[in-house]
Each structure stands twice: as C-alpha cells, then as structure tokens.
C-alpha positions in Angstrom: 0.0 0.0 0.0 1.5 3.3 -1.0 1.6 6.2 1.5 -1.0 8.1 -0.6 -3.7 5.4 -0.4 -6.2 5.7 2.5 -5.8 3.1 5.2 -8.9 1.2 6.6 -8.6 3.4 9.7 -8.9 6.6 7.7 -11.6 5.6 5.2 -14.4 6.9 7.4 -12.8 10.3 7.4 -12.5 10.5 3.6 -15.8 12.4 3.1 -15.2 15.8 1.6 -17.4 18.8 1.2 -20.3 20.3 3.0 -23.4 18.5 4.1 -25.9 21.3 3.4 -29.0 20.1 5.2 -27.2 19.5 8.5 -25.3 22.8 8.1 -28.5 24.7 7.4 -30.1 23.2 10.6 -27.1 24.1 12.7 -26.8 27.6 11.4 -30.6 28.2 11.5 -30.7 27.0 15.2 -27.7 29.2 16.0 -29.5 32.3 14.6 -32.9 31.5 16.1 -31.6 30.8 19.6 -29.4 33.9 19.5 -32.1 36.2 18.3 -35.0 34.7 20.3 -33.8 33.1 23.6 -37.4 33.0 25.1 -37.8 30.0 22.8 -35.9 28.0 25.5 -38.2 29.0 28.3 -41.4 27.5 29.7 -44.6 29.6 29.8 -43.9 30.4 33.4 -40.6 32.1 32.4 -38.2 29.6 33.8 -35.6 27.9 31.7 -36.5 24.7 30.0 -33.2 22.7 30.2 -34.5 19.6 28.4 -35.5 21.7 25.3 -32.3 23.7 25.5 -30.2 20.4 25.6 -32.0 18.9 22.6 -31.8 22.1 20.5 -28.1 22.6 21.4 -27.4 19.0 20.5 -29.2 19.4 17.1 -27.2 22.7 16.5 -23.9 21.1 17.5 -24.4 18.0 15.5 -25.6 20.0 12.5 -22.6 22.3 12.5 -20.0 19.5 13.1 -21.5 17.1 10.4 -22.4 20.0 8.1 -18.8 21.2 7.7 -17.8 17.6 6.9 -15.9 16.7 10.1 -16.1 13.0 11.0 -14.8 12.1 14.5 -12.7 8.9 14.8 -14.4 7.4 17.8 -17.7 5.8 16.9 -19.6 7.4 19.8 -18.7 10.9 18.8 -19.2 10.0 15.2 -22.8 9.0 16.0 -23.5 11.9 18.3 -22.4 14.4 15.7 -23.8 12.7 12.6 -26.5 13.9 10.2 -28.9 11.3 11.6 -28.3 12.6 15.2 -29.1 16.1 13.9 -32.4 14.9 12.6 -33.1 12.9 15.7 -32.4 15.7 18.1 -34.4 18.2 16.1 -37.4 15.7 16.0 -37.1 15.1 19.7 -37.0 18.8 20.5 -40.0 19.5 18.3 -41.9 16.6 19.9 -41.0 17.8 23.4 -41.9 21.4 22.7 -45.3 20.6 21.2 -46.3 17.7 23.4 -49.9 17.9 24.8 -50.6 17.0 28.3 -53.5 14.7 28.5 
C-alpha cells in the first residue's frame, strides 16, 4: 500500500465537502436561539433545560457534520452525525409541542 492510499482506519474520514441540510439546521438554530432566547423557556418564564439540551445537540451535530468533520471514535461520530441532527431536532419538536392529557 502506497503512502497516498487511504488506510482502513482513515476511510471513514474520507468524506469531503459540506453536508448542506445539516449545516442549514445548525446555522438556523444558532441564529434563532441567539435572536429569540425566550424559545428556550417555559410559559412560566423559567428555563427549559430539556428543550435547550435537545436544541443545542441538534445545533452542534448540524454544525459538526455540516462542515464535513467526521470524528474517529464511533460514539462521537454518531452523536455528531446527520442522523443525530435529525433525531435531536425531531425530539426537541416533539418535546416542545407535546400535549398533556
């Protein structure tokens, strides 16, 4: 194997370019949370830490995967993947708009 060929350990980091949907979610959440922080509060005015955690996870995962960075450890790779962005965004929307029966 020549030094220019990718090794099996580096094949998962060979992705190049931007992942636009994830990057758009990350940038969009960054702007919305910065401009309108009351989004992260309950109707009573106190902070909603669960919603904040889910939205910050979606934002972080969107920015990391959106710029094309792929962590080496599988745990970080999953937490900051495009699928994790979608999952965190869906969970935050479900949590925000849940109805109490």
